[in-house]
MDTraj code that builds the backbone (N, CA, C; nanometers):
import mdtraj as md
import numpy as np

residues = "MET HIS ARG PHE HIS GLY LEU TYR GLY VAL THR ASP SER GLN LEU GLN PRO ASP ASP ARG ILE LEU ILE GLU THR VAL GLU GLN ALA LEU ALA GLY GLY MET LYS VAL LEU GLN TYR ARG ASP LYS SER LEU ASP ALA GLY LYS ARG LEU ARG GLN ALA GLY ALA LEU LYS VAL LEU CYS HIS GLN HIS GLN ALA LEU LEU ILE ILE ASN ASP ASP ILE GLU LEU ALA LEU ASP VAL GLU ALA ASP GLY VAL HIS LEU GLY GLN GLN ASP GLU SER ILE ALA LEU ALA ARG GLU LYS LEU GLY ASP TYR ALA ILE ILE GLY VAL SER CYS GLU ASN SER LEU ASP LYS ALA ARG ILE ALA THR GLU GLN GLY ALA SER TYR ILE ALA PHE GLY LYS PHE PHE PRO SER ARG THR LYS PRO ASP ALA LYS SER ALA GLU LEU SER ILE ILE THR GLU ALA LYS THR GLN PHE ASP ILE PRO VAL VAL ALA ILE GLY GLY ILE THR VAL ASP ASN ALA PRO GLN VAL ILE ALA ALA GLY THR ASP MET VAL ALA VAL VAL ASN ASN LEU PHE ALA ALA GLN ASN ILE ARG GLU ARG SER GLU GLN PHE ILE ARG LEU PHE ASN LYS GLN PRO ALA".split()
xyz = np.array([
    [-0.3937, -0.1188, 0.0387],
    [-0.2474, -0.1250, 0.0377],
    [-0.1973, -0.2570, -0.0219],
    [-0.2797, -0.3212, -0.1052],
    [-0.2417, -0.4523, -0.1580],
    [-0.1124, -0.4472, -0.2394],
    [-0.0769, -0.3279, -0.2863],
    [0.0466, -0.3192, -0.3651],
    [0.1696, -0.3300, -0.2765],
    [0.1498, -0.3191, -0.1460],
    [0.2625, -0.3336, -0.0547],
    [0.2831, -0.4805, -0.0209],
    [0.3130, -0.5559, -0.1250],
    [0.3372, -0.6988, -0.1100],
    [0.4358, -0.7384, -0.2193],
    [0.5474, -0.7982, -0.1786],
    [0.6407, -0.8433, -0.2813],
    [0.7688, -0.7633, -0.2867],
    [0.8067, -0.7270, -0.4078],
    [0.9378, -0.6659, -0.4315],
    [0.9312, -0.5131, -0.4351],
    [1.0215, -0.4524, -0.3596],
    [1.0336, -0.3068, -0.3503],
    [1.1762, -0.2736, -0.3964],
    [1.1903, -0.2242, -0.5180],
    [1.3230, -0.1927, -0.5719],
    [1.3694, -0.0548, -0.5282],
    [1.5000, -0.0412, -0.5100],
    [1.5585, 0.0884, -0.4739],
    [1.6697, 0.1188, -0.5737],
    [1.6611, 0.2342, -0.6386],
    [1.7611, 0.2681, -0.7414],
    [1.8961, 0.3018, -0.6771],
    [1.9997, 0.2944, -0.7584],
    [2.1354, 0.3181, -0.7104],
    [2.2146, 0.3862, -0.8223],
    [2.2650, 0.5055, -0.7964],
    [2.3284, 0.5828, -0.9036],
    [2.4627, 0.5242, -0.9477],
    [2.5230, 0.4320, -0.8688],
    [2.6437, 0.3631, -0.9179],
    [2.6034, 0.2569, -1.0206],
    [2.4987, 0.1822, -0.9865],
    [2.4546, 0.0736, -1.0750],
    [2.3795, 0.1266, -1.1971],
    [2.3184, 0.2442, -1.1807],
    [2.2354, 0.3029, -1.2873],
    [2.2859, 0.4449, -1.3152],
    [2.4044, 0.4546, -1.3778],
    [2.4737, 0.5843, -1.3836],
    [2.4150, 0.6872, -1.4795],
    [2.3286, 0.6450, -1.5738],
    [2.2715, 0.7466, -1.6627],
    [2.1239, 0.7169, -1.6886],
    [2.0583, 0.8113, -1.7538],
    [1.9134, 0.7999, -1.7750],
    [1.8762, 0.6704, -1.8468],
    [1.9524, 0.6386, -1.9510],
    [1.9160, 0.5221, -2.0325],
    [1.9226, 0.3928, -1.9511],
    [2.0320, 0.3750, -1.8785],
    [2.0476, 0.2531, -1.7978],
    [1.9427, 0.2498, -1.6876],
    [1.9191, 0.3640, -1.6253],
    [1.8188, 0.3719, -1.5182],
    [1.6822, 0.3267, -1.5687],
    [1.6379, 0.3846, -1.6791],
    [1.5052, 0.3526, -1.7328],
    [1.4973, 0.2061, -1.7774],
    [1.6007, 0.1606, -1.8463],
    [1.6011, 0.0219, -1.8952],
    [1.5948, -0.0783, -1.7803],
    [1.6766, -0.0559, -1.6783],
    [1.6828, -0.1518, -1.5670],
    [1.5540, -0.1503, -1.4855],
    [1.4988, -0.0316, -1.4627],
    [1.3726, -0.0224, -1.3882],
    [1.2596, -0.0871, -1.4681],
    [1.2607, -0.0645, -1.5986],
    [1.1568, -0.1237, -1.6833],
    [1.1607, -0.2764, -1.6745],
    [1.2812, -0.3327, -1.6725],
    [1.2932, -0.4780, -1.6605],
    [1.2377, -0.5275, -1.5271],
    [1.2705, -0.4554, -1.4192],
    [1.2220, -0.4961, -1.2861],
    [1.0694, -0.4867, -1.2791],
    [1.0131, -0.3820, -1.3394],
    [0.8665, -0.3656, -1.3422],
    [0.8013, -0.4765, -1.4240],
    [0.8645, -0.5115, -1.5358],
    [0.8112, -0.6182, -1.6207],
    [0.8099, -0.7507, -1.5455],
    [0.9041, -0.7661, -1.4519],
    [0.9102, -0.8878, -1.3715],
    [0.8123, -0.8905, -1.2555],
    [0.7457, -0.7777, -1.2305],
    [0.6424, -0.7774, -1.1266],
    [0.6673, -0.6884, -1.0067],
    [0.7769, -0.6110, -1.0090],
    [0.8021, -0.5169, -0.8990],
    [0.6873, -0.4159, -0.8894],
    [0.6369, -0.3947, -0.7678],
    [0.5202, -0.3075, -0.7514],
    [0.5520, -0.1710, -0.6898],
    [0.6705, -0.1596, -0.6296],
    [0.7091, -0.0313, -0.5676],
    [0.8550, -0.0028, -0.6033],
    [0.8809, 0.1215, -0.6432],
    [1.0176, 0.1647, -0.6705],
    [1.0486, 0.2875, -0.5861],
    [1.1651, 0.2850, -0.5217],
    [1.2128, 0.4049, -0.4526],
    [1.3271, 0.4652, -0.5341],
    [1.3084, 0.5911, -0.5724],
    [1.4148, 0.6631, -0.6436],
    [1.5067, 0.7242, -0.5390],
    [1.6312, 0.6742, -0.5371],
    [1.7273, 0.7209, -0.4376],
    [1.8488, 0.7750, -0.5104],
    [1.8633, 0.9061, -0.5065],
    [1.9777, 0.9699, -0.5724],
    [2.0278, 1.0800, -0.4798],
    [2.1478, 1.0617, -0.4280],
    [2.1999, 1.1562, -0.3280],
    [2.2809, 1.2696, -0.3912],
    [2.2820, 1.2752, -0.5249],
    [2.3604, 1.3811, -0.5897],
    [2.2918, 1.5169, -0.5727],
    [2.3656, 1.6210, -0.6003],
    [2.3104, 1.7568, -0.5852],
    [2.2647, 1.8129, -0.7193],
    [2.2571, 1.7272, -0.8197],
    [2.2166, 1.7701, -0.9538],
    [2.0637, 1.7722, -0.9624],
    [2.0068, 1.8885, -0.9287],
    [1.8606, 1.8986, -0.9188],
    [1.7915, 1.8717, -1.0525],
    [1.8538, 1.9170, -1.1610],
    [1.7957, 1.8953, -1.2935],
    [1.7866, 1.7481, -1.3282],
    [1.8942, 1.6775, -1.3006],
    [1.8976, 1.5328, -1.3268],
    [1.7925, 1.4610, -1.2425],
    [1.7855, 1.4959, -1.1151],
    [1.6907, 1.4309, -1.0237],
    [1.5462, 1.4532, -1.0705],
    [1.5174, 1.5753, -1.1107],
    [1.3821, 1.6076, -1.1569],
    [1.3495, 1.5310, -1.2858],
    [1.4444, 1.5285, -1.3765],
    [1.4240, 1.4599, -1.5044],
    [1.4060, 1.3086, -1.4841],
    [1.4930, 1.2506, -1.4034],
    [1.4856, 1.1058, -1.3824],
    [1.3608, 1.0667, -1.3051],
    [1.3305, 1.1404, -1.2001],
    [1.2128, 1.1071, -1.1191],
    [1.0846, 1.1189, -1.2024],
    [1.0802, 1.2213, -1.2878],
    [0.9628, 1.2395, -1.3742],
    [0.9453, 1.1240, -1.4710],
    [1.0560, 1.0799, -1.5302],
    [1.0513, 0.9676, -1.6241],
    [1.0116, 0.8387, -1.5522],
    [1.0640, 0.8196, -1.4321],
    [1.0323, 0.6978, -1.3561],
    [0.8861, 0.6955, -1.3132],
    [0.8318, 0.8137, -1.2840],
    [0.6904, 0.8173, -1.2441],
    [0.6018, 0.7687, -1.3581],
    [0.6283, 0.8157, -1.4788],
    [0.5511, 0.7737, -1.5955],
    [0.5629, 0.6218, -1.6140],
    [0.6854, 0.5733, -1.6033],
    [0.7124, 0.4312, -1.6232],
    [0.6426, 0.3453, -1.5171],
    [0.6549, 0.3860, -1.3914],
    [0.5910, 0.3097, -1.2828],
    [0.4400, 0.3045, -1.3018],
    [0.3821, 0.4177, -1.3376],
    [0.2365, 0.4217, -1.3508],
    [0.1878, 0.3410, -1.4712],
    [0.2711, 0.3300, -1.5737],
    [0.2351, 0.2433, -1.6870],
    [0.2244, 0.0977, -1.6422],
    [0.2987, 0.0628, -1.5387],
    [0.3003, -0.0748, -1.4879],
    [0.2175, -0.0889, -1.3598],
    [0.1311, 0.0094, -1.3320],
    [0.0505, 0.0083, -1.2092],
    [0.1370, -0.0110, -1.0840],
    [0.2530, 0.0507, -1.0861],
    [0.3423, 0.0438, -0.9703],
    [0.3545, 0.1821, -0.9070],
    [0.4045, 0.1847, -0.7850],
    [0.4162, 0.3090, -0.7097],
    [0.5588, 0.3632, -0.7162],
    [0.5710, 0.4957, -0.7245],
    [0.7022, 0.5599, -0.7175],
    [0.7129, 0.6365, -0.5862],
    [0.8149, 0.5995, -0.5100],
    [0.8440, 0.6659, -0.3831],
    [0.9775, 0.7384, -0.4000],
    [0.9855, 0.8616, -0.3522],
    [1.1102, 0.9392, -0.3614],
    [1.1824, 0.9336, -0.2271],
    [1.3117, 0.9034, -0.2308],
    [1.3896, 0.8995, -0.1082],
    [1.4209, 1.0399, -0.0597],
    [1.3720, 1.0708, 0.0593],
    [1.4210, 1.1861, 0.1351],
    [1.4167, 1.3201, 0.0610],
    [1.3142, 1.3438, -0.0191],
    [1.3042, 1.4731, -0.0873],
    [1.1564, 1.5047, -0.1120],
    [1.0969, 1.5713, -0.0164],
    [0.9530, 1.6013, -0.0218],
    [0.9214, 1.6903, -0.1416],
    [1.0085, 1.7884, -0.1660],
    [0.9842, 1.8818, -0.2773],
    [0.9864, 1.8101, -0.4121],
    [1.0810, 1.7189, -0.4282],
    [1.0898, 1.6447, -0.5540],
    [0.9658, 1.5565, -0.5716],
    [0.9225, 1.4940, -0.4641],
    [0.8018, 1.4105, -0.4699],
    [0.6820, 1.4951, -0.5129],
    [0.6767, 1.6177, -0.4627],
    [0.5692, 1.7103, -0.4972],
    [0.5793, 1.7515, -0.6448],
    [0.7005, 1.7834, -0.6887],
    [0.7222, 1.8318, -0.8258],
    [0.6828, 1.7293, -0.9314],
    [0.7132, 1.6015, -0.9070],
    [0.6842, 1.5002, -1.0098],
    [0.5539, 1.4257, -0.9809],
    [0.4839, 1.4702, -0.8745],
    [0.3587, 1.4038, -0.8332],
    [0.3809, 1.2551, -0.8120],
    [0.4870, 1.2239, -0.7372],
    [0.5161, 1.0848, -0.7019],
    [0.4093, 1.0355, -0.6042],
    [0.4094, 0.9044, -0.5804],
    [0.3082, 0.8475, -0.4904],
    [0.3415, 0.8716, -0.3440],
    [0.4669, 0.9067, -0.3191],
    [0.5023, 0.9318, -0.1802],
    [0.6505, 0.9519, -0.1618],
    [0.6919, 0.9445, -0.0349],
    [0.8290, 0.9762, 0.0018],
    [0.8754, 0.8776, 0.1083],
    [1.0057, 0.8489, 0.1084],
    [1.0624, 0.7628, 0.2122],
    [1.1577, 0.8455, 0.2963],
    [1.1377, 0.8454, 0.4271],
    [1.2155, 0.9288, 0.5177],
    [1.3029, 0.8436, 0.6085],
    [1.4259, 0.8893, 0.6297],
    [1.5126, 0.8254, 0.7279],
    [1.4923, 0.8918, 0.8631],
    [1.5684, 0.8459, 0.9612],
    [1.5525, 0.9032, 1.0954],
    [1.6017, 1.0475, 1.1028],
    [1.6939, 1.0845, 1.0145],
    [1.7472, 1.2216, 1.0194],
    [1.6752, 1.3148, 0.9212],
    [1.5795, 1.2621, 0.8487],
    [1.5161, 1.3417, 0.7446],
    [1.4023, 1.4264, 0.8006],
    [1.3382, 1.4984, 0.7105],
    [1.2290, 1.5853, 0.7534],
    [1.1151, 1.5034, 0.8134],
    [1.0292, 1.5721, 0.8875],
    [0.9302, 1.4995, 0.9670],
    [0.8128, 1.4480, 0.8842],
    [0.7499, 1.3460, 0.9389],
    [0.6315, 1.2871, 0.8767],
    [0.5214, 1.3935, 0.8641],
    [0.5067, 1.4750, 0.9683],
    [0.4007, 1.5774, 0.9681],
    [0.4198, 1.6744, 0.8513],
    [0.5436, 1.7140, 0.8275],
    [0.5721, 1.8073, 0.7176],
    [0.5421, 1.7409, 0.5827],
    [0.5848, 1.6154, 0.5704],
    [0.5594, 1.5432, 0.4454],
    [0.4095, 1.5301, 0.4206],
    [0.3361, 1.4988, 0.5247],
    [0.1910, 1.4814, 0.5114],
    [0.1245, 1.6135, 0.4735],
    [0.1702, 1.7198, 0.5362],
    [0.1137, 1.8528, 0.5091],
    [0.1382, 1.8929, 0.3628],
    [0.2584, 1.8663, 0.3134],
    [0.2921, 1.9090, 0.1769],
    [0.2371, 1.8154, 0.0703],
    [0.2361, 1.6851, 0.0992],
    [0.2006, 1.5871, -0.0043],
    [0.0542, 1.5437, 0.0014],
    [-0.0116, 1.5724, 0.1131],
    [-0.1548, 1.5430, 0.1201],
    [-0.1873, 1.4091, 0.1852],
    [-0.3179, 1.3892, 0.2065],
    [-0.3655, 1.2734, 0.2825],
    [-0.3363, 1.1408, 0.2148],
    [-0.3295, 1.1414, 0.0819],
    [-0.3188, 1.0138, 0.0105],
    [-0.1755, 0.9723, -0.0180],
    [-0.0813, 1.0585, 0.0125],
    [0.0595, 1.0256, -0.0145],
    [0.1049, 0.9108, 0.0745],
    [0.1933, 0.8296, 0.0194],
    [0.2545, 0.7213, 0.0966],
    [0.3790, 0.7772, 0.1628],
    [0.3879, 0.7608, 0.2924],
    [0.5055, 0.8084, 0.3654],
    [0.5660, 0.6904, 0.4397],
    [0.6831, 0.6501, 0.3913],
    [0.7544, 0.5392, 0.4553],
    [0.8636, 0.5924, 0.5443],
    [0.8926, 0.5183, 0.6504],
    [0.9933, 0.5641, 0.7462],
    [1.0897, 0.4505, 0.7805],
    [1.2197, 0.4809, 0.7734],
    [1.3218, 0.3854, 0.8177],
    [1.3247, 0.3840, 0.9697],
    [1.3077, 0.2658, 1.0258],
    [1.3078, 0.2540, 1.1728],
    [1.4284, 0.1759, 1.2226],
    [1.5226, 0.1485, 1.1318],
    [1.6479, 0.0807, 1.1639],
    [1.6208, -0.0509, 1.2356],
    [1.6578, -0.0585, 1.3644],
    [1.6324, -0.1827, 1.4372],
    [1.5537, -0.1546, 1.5657],
    [1.4621, -0.0582, 1.5566],
    [1.3946, -0.0089, 1.6768],
    [1.2422, -0.0131, 1.6660],
    [1.1806, -0.0908, 1.7535],
    [1.0337, -0.0921, 1.7602],
    [0.9807, 0.0400, 1.8160],
    [1.0614, 0.1064, 1.8992],
    [1.0191, 0.2369, 1.9528],
    [1.0072, 0.3397, 1.8407],
    [1.1067, 0.3390, 1.7507],
    [1.1006, 0.4317, 1.6368],
    [0.9811, 0.3971, 1.5480],
    [0.9536, 0.2685, 1.5360],
    [0.8394, 0.2250, 1.4548],
    [0.7079, 0.2712, 1.5178],
    [0.7023, 0.2648, 1.6504],
    [0.5796, 0.3068, 1.7204],
    [0.5564, 0.4568, 1.6994],
    [0.6622, 0.5342, 1.7130],
    [0.6518, 0.6800, 1.6936],
    [0.6085, 0.7095, 1.5505],
    [0.6722, 0.6427, 1.4536],
    [0.6389, 0.6653, 1.3121],
    [0.4923, 0.6315, 1.2851],
    [0.4467, 0.5213, 1.3432],
    [0.3076, 0.4781, 1.3224],
    [0.2116, 0.5801, 1.3826],
    [0.2429, 0.6242, 1.5031],
    [0.1571, 0.7230, 1.5703],
    [0.1528, 0.8543, 1.4924],
    [0.2634, 0.8869, 1.4245],
    [0.2692, 1.0124, 1.3487],
    [0.2072, 0.9997, 1.2098],
    [0.1610, 0.8798, 1.1762],
    [0.0886, 0.8642, 1.0503],
    [0.1664, 0.8066, 0.9346],
    [0.2751, 0.7330, 0.9637],
    [0.3505, 0.6679, 0.8552],
    [0.2609, 0.5670, 0.7834],
    [0.2859, 0.5494, 0.6522],
    [0.2086, 0.4528, 0.5727],
    [0.2698, 0.3134, 0.5802],
    [0.4017, 0.3082, 0.5952],
    [0.4704, 0.1803, 0.6152],
    [0.5968, 0.2067, 0.6951],
    [0.6489, 0.1010, 0.7559],
    [0.7723, 0.1116, 0.8332],
    [0.8750, 0.0141, 0.7754],
    [1.0000, 0.0582, 0.7708],
    [1.1075, -0.0250, 0.7149],
    [1.2093, -0.0565, 0.8241],
    [1.2520, -0.1821, 0.8287],
    [1.3549, -0.2247, 0.9238],
    [1.4744, -0.2817, 0.8488],
    [1.5915, -0.2749, 0.9118],
    [1.7112, -0.3346, 0.8543],
    [1.8328, -0.2551, 0.8966],
    [1.9513, -0.3111, 0.8697],
    [1.9768, -0.4163, 0.7751],
    [1.9706, -0.5545, 0.8425],
    [1.9310, -0.6529, 0.7670],
    [1.9231, -0.7886, 0.8196],
    [2.0450, -0.8715, 0.7814],
    [2.1137, -0.8319, 0.6752],
    [2.2312, -0.9039, 0.6257],
    [2.3364, -0.7995, 0.5873],
    [2.4616, -0.8402, 0.5696],
    [2.5627, -0.7416, 0.5273],
    [2.5195, -0.6699, 0.3988],
    [2.5300, -0.5385, 0.3986],
    [2.4793, -0.4587, 0.2859],
    [2.5923, -0.3868, 0.2144],
    [2.5906, -0.3963, 0.0816],
    [2.6918, -0.3229, 0.0039],
    [2.6535, -0.1760, -0.0085],
    [2.5240, -0.1488, -0.0095],
    [2.4779, -0.0111, -0.0282],
    [2.5021, 0.0726, 0.0972],
    [2.4699, 0.0122, 0.2142],
    [2.4885, 0.0846, 0.3405],
    [2.5625, -0.0054, 0.4393],
    [2.6937, -0.0232, 0.4211],
    [2.7676, -0.1166, 0.5069],
    [2.7640, -0.0804, 0.6547],
    [2.7454, 0.0488, 0.6855],
    [2.7490, 0.0916, 0.8259],
    [2.6117, 0.0937, 0.8933],
    [2.5093, 0.0546, 0.8206],
    [2.3747, 0.0569, 0.8800],
    [2.3675, -0.0394, 0.9981],
    [2.2831, -0.0050, 1.0952],
    [2.2685, -0.0904, 1.2133],
    [2.2039, -0.2230, 1.1741],
    [2.2476, -0.3285, 1.2426],
    [2.1905, -0.4604, 1.2132],
    [2.0614, -0.4809, 1.2908],
    [1.9708, -0.5557, 1.2304],
    [1.8418, -0.5856, 1.2937],
    [1.8216, -0.7369, 1.2956],
    [1.7506, -0.7831, 1.3969],
    [1.7178, -0.9258, 1.4075],
    [1.5882, -0.9521, 1.3307],
    [1.5769, -1.0724, 1.2750],
    [1.4549, -1.1065, 1.2005],
    [1.3304, -1.1004, 1.2889],
    [1.3492, -1.1233, 1.4182],
    [1.2338, -1.1237, 1.5098],
    [1.1640, -0.9878, 1.5144],
    [1.2343, -0.8803, 1.4793],
    [1.1717, -0.7470, 1.4845],
    [1.0557, -0.7384, 1.3847],
    [1.0675, -0.8109, 1.2730],
    [0.9596, -0.8105, 1.1730],
    [0.8344, -0.8736, 1.2329],
    [0.8531, -0.9895, 1.2945],
    [0.7406, -1.0616, 1.3542],
    [0.6756, -0.9776, 1.4638],
    [0.7604, -0.9147, 1.5461],
    [0.7089, -0.8269, 1.6529],
    [0.6284, -0.7105, 1.5939],
    [0.6862, -0.6468, 1.4919],
    [0.6201, -0.5305, 1.4314],
    [0.4851, -0.5688, 1.3719],
    [0.4782, -0.6873, 1.3110],
    [0.3520, -0.7301, 1.2492],
    [0.2448, -0.7537, 1.3545],
    [0.2827, -0.7909, 1.4757],
    [0.1820, -0.8097, 1.5808],
    [0.1434, -0.6755, 1.6442],
    [0.2374, -0.5805, 1.6454],
    [0.2118, -0.4537, 1.7158],
    [0.1479, -0.3451, 1.6290],
    [0.1804, -0.3475, 1.4993],
    [0.1373, -0.2354, 1.4139],
    [0.0543, -0.2853, 1.2964],
    [-0.0377, -0.2001, 1.2552],
    [-0.1320, -0.2417, 1.1512],
    [-0.0995, -0.1785, 1.0159],
    [0.0289, -0.1564, 0.9897],
    [0.0692, -0.1020, 0.8596],
    [0.1762, -0.1943, 0.7997],
    [0.1974, -0.1868, 0.6677],
    [0.2940, -0.2764, 0.6047],
    [0.4359, -0.2591, 0.6589],
    [0.5083, -0.3705, 0.6584],
    [0.6471, -0.3738, 0.7030],
    [0.7364, -0.4073, 0.5830],
    [0.8427, -0.3288, 0.5678],
    [0.9400, -0.3507, 0.4608],
    [1.0735, -0.3883, 0.5242],
    [1.1370, -0.4933, 0.4710],
    [1.2698, -0.5339, 0.5187],
    [1.3739, -0.4880, 0.4175],
    [1.4856, -0.4344, 0.4662],
    [1.5907, -0.3846, 0.3764],
    [1.7281, -0.4187, 0.4332],
    [1.8249, -0.4325, 0.3446],
    [1.9626, -0.4493, 0.3910],
    [2.0201, -0.5837, 0.3561],
    [2.0932, -0.5888, 0.2434],
    [2.1634, -0.7105, 0.2061],
    [2.0734, -0.8254, 0.1640],
    [1.9505, -0.7941, 0.1242],
    [1.8577, -0.9017, 0.0898],
    [1.8849, -0.9538, -0.0514],
    [1.8887, -1.0862, -0.0628],
    [1.9117, -1.1540, -0.1910],
    [1.8033, -1.2593, -0.2099],
    [1.7972, -1.3178, -0.3278],
    [1.6980, -1.4247, -0.3481],
    [1.7273, -1.5437, -0.2577],
    [1.8538, -1.5577, -0.2153],
    [1.8884, -1.6714, -0.1295],
    [1.8446, -1.6521, 0.0151],
    [1.8556, -1.5292, 0.0667],
    [1.8173, -1.5093, 0.2074],
    [1.6777, -1.4488, 0.2246],
    [1.6165, -1.4029, 0.1157],
    [1.4821, -1.3435, 0.1263],
    [1.3793, -1.4366, 0.1915],
    [1.3839, -1.5693, 0.1666],
    [1.2853, -1.6562, 0.2321],
    [1.2835, -1.6412, 0.3848],
    [1.3983, -1.6077, 0.4448],
    [1.4026, -1.5906, 0.5906],
    [1.3202, -1.4696, 0.6354],
    [1.3327, -1.3582, 0.5621],
    [1.2576, -1.2385, 0.6033],
    [1.1098, -1.2524, 0.5661],
    [1.0831, -1.3252, 0.4592],
    [0.9431, -1.3479, 0.4207],
    [0.8759, -1.4375, 0.5254],
    [0.9481, -1.5395, 0.5697],
    [0.8941, -1.6289, 0.6735],
    [0.8694, -1.5534, 0.8043],
    [0.9528, -1.4509, 0.8301],
    [0.9346, -1.3705, 0.9526],
    [0.8111, -1.2816, 0.9434],
    [0.7594, -1.2637, 0.8199],
    [0.6328, -1.1911, 0.8057],
    [0.6379, -1.0597, 0.7314],
    [0.7521, -1.0258, 0.6708],
    [0.7598, -0.8963, 0.6023],
    [0.6604, -0.8880, 0.4861],
    [0.6083, -0.7697, 0.4620],
    [0.5171, -0.7491, 0.3488],
    [0.5945, -0.7307, 0.2189],
    [0.7126, -0.6692, 0.2312],
    [0.7954, -0.6440, 0.1125],
    [0.9425, -0.6588, 0.1476],
    [1.0202, -0.6923, 0.0448],
    [1.1666, -0.6859, 0.0591],
    [1.2166, -0.5731, -0.0302],
    [1.2978, -0.4844, 0.0287],
    [1.3579, -0.3746, -0.0475],
    [1.4959, -0.4191, -0.0917],
    [1.5215, -0.4127, -0.2227],
    [1.6444, -0.4686, -0.2780],
    [1.7108, -0.3674, -0.3716],
    [1.8421, -0.3555, -0.3574],
    [1.9208, -0.2684, -0.4451],
    [2.0096, -0.3562, -0.5335],
    [2.1221, -0.4006, -0.4770],
    [2.2234, -0.4720, -0.5544],
    [2.1754, -0.6025, -0.6146],
    [2.1077, -0.6837, -0.5353],
    [2.0717, -0.8166, -0.5833],
    [1.9685, -0.8104, -0.6955],
    [1.9039, -0.6944, -0.7083],
    [1.8102, -0.6737, -0.8191],
    [1.8792, -0.6040, -0.9359],
    [1.9299, -0.4841, -0.9130],
    [1.9771, -0.4013, -1.0241],
    [2.1189, -0.4347, -1.0722],
    [2.1893, -0.5229, -0.9998],
    [2.3188, -0.5701, -1.0505],
    [2.3055, -0.7098, -1.1112],
    [2.1842, -0.7621, -1.1156],
    [2.1630, -0.8970, -1.1691],
    [2.1867, -0.8991, -1.3205],
    [2.2292, -1.0136, -1.3701],
    [2.2495, -1.0303, -1.5152],
    [2.1180, -1.0135, -1.5901],
    [2.0132, -1.0745, -1.5358],
    [1.8808, -1.0639, -1.5975],
    [1.7841, -1.0084, -1.4923],
    [1.7602, -0.8786, -1.5011],
    [1.6849, -0.8094, -1.3954],
    [1.5386, -0.8539, -1.3940],
    [1.4798, -0.8723, -1.5110],
    [1.3400, -0.9165, -1.5150],
    [1.3246, -1.0534, -1.4473],
    [1.4160, -1.1427, -1.4794],
    [1.4108, -1.2769, -1.4209],
    [1.4309, -1.2709, -1.2694],
    [1.5242, -1.1866, -1.2246],
    [1.5493, -1.1723, -1.0813],
    [1.4257, -1.1164, -1.0112],
    [1.3607, -1.0186, -1.0727],
    [1.2368, -0.9632, -1.0180],
    [1.1317, -1.0736, -1.0034],
    [1.1175, -1.1548, -1.1065],
    [1.0207, -1.2656, -1.1028],
    [1.0547, -1.3658, -0.9922],
    [1.1858, -1.3893, -0.9713],
    [1.2278, -1.4832, -0.8657],
    [1.1819, -1.4341, -0.7279],
    [1.2001, -1.3038, -0.7034],
    [1.1558, -1.2480, -0.5750],
    [1.0045, -1.2618, -0.5586],
    [0.9296, -1.2326, -0.6650],
    [0.7833, -1.2410, -0.6581],
    [0.7404, -1.3848, -0.6264],
    [0.8083, -1.4801, -0.6900],
    [0.7726, -1.6214, -0.6664],
    [0.7941, -1.6608, -0.5207],
    [0.8978, -1.6063, -0.4585],
    [0.9232, -1.6378, -0.3171],
    [0.8055, -1.5950, -0.2304],
    [0.7468, -1.4797, -0.2620],
    [0.6310, -1.4328, -0.1873],
    [0.5081, -1.5190, -0.2148],
    [0.4942, -1.5597, -0.3375],
    [0.3744, -1.6359, -0.3749],
    [0.3724, -1.7751, -0.3145],
    [0.4895, -1.8210, -0.2688],
    [0.4941, -1.9512, -0.2014],
    [0.4368, -1.9404, -0.0595],
    [0.4363, -1.8198, -0.0071],
    [0.3895, -1.8001, 0.1292],
    [0.2370, -1.7938, 0.1353],
    [0.1763, -1.8509, 0.2411],
    [0.0328, -1.8304, 0.2567],
    [0.0052, -1.6812, 0.2812],
    [-0.0911, -1.6270, 0.2110],
    [-0.1160, -1.4824, 0.2208],
    [-0.1750, -1.4480, 0.3558],
])
top = md.Topology()
chain = top.add_chain()
for i, resn in enumerate(residues, 1):
    res = top.add_residue(resn, chain, resSeq=i)
    for name in ("N", "CA", "C"):
        top.add_atom(name, md.element.get_by_symbol(name[0]), res)
traj = md.Trajectory(xyz[None], top)
């Protein structure tokens, strides 16, 4: 699971409104060292989702990066993505594992709850995500989490921990110091003037930490 270290980008259909912008911006983030991308598109345009996810899978694999699909097991199956990310209201881990197979990565949002993280781990999650840690433009209503939950989770569970929610290059050192394996970033990455440079900045923050 060595790829679960560093920057975890999450796409946003407002910031990346068409195929060209989506591919260009993701390519820049990958060139900067991003190792995991989550394709998150809540639209009902199945054709667009299939086309974009397929293109992103090719791109991610060219850069030895992983493609995770947000909350759509069937789409992950159709494009042979590396896995799926599930929220608390989404389909179950067991179903995802059954459909996607033993090697699929299944991430689970645990909000601000170690109990939810324990259940997810017991059910076979590949990684657990906590947040939000800071005010978030993408999900302003998400529950807030304390940085201490990362440290607690790292002592209790033996799978990677991802921090999400309002993370920027300025506050990322706090979550990295708390022990997170990855920071999941939307706005501060894909709205940056120079996405490749911003990706590199996040990677450097991790490299300053003792492994």
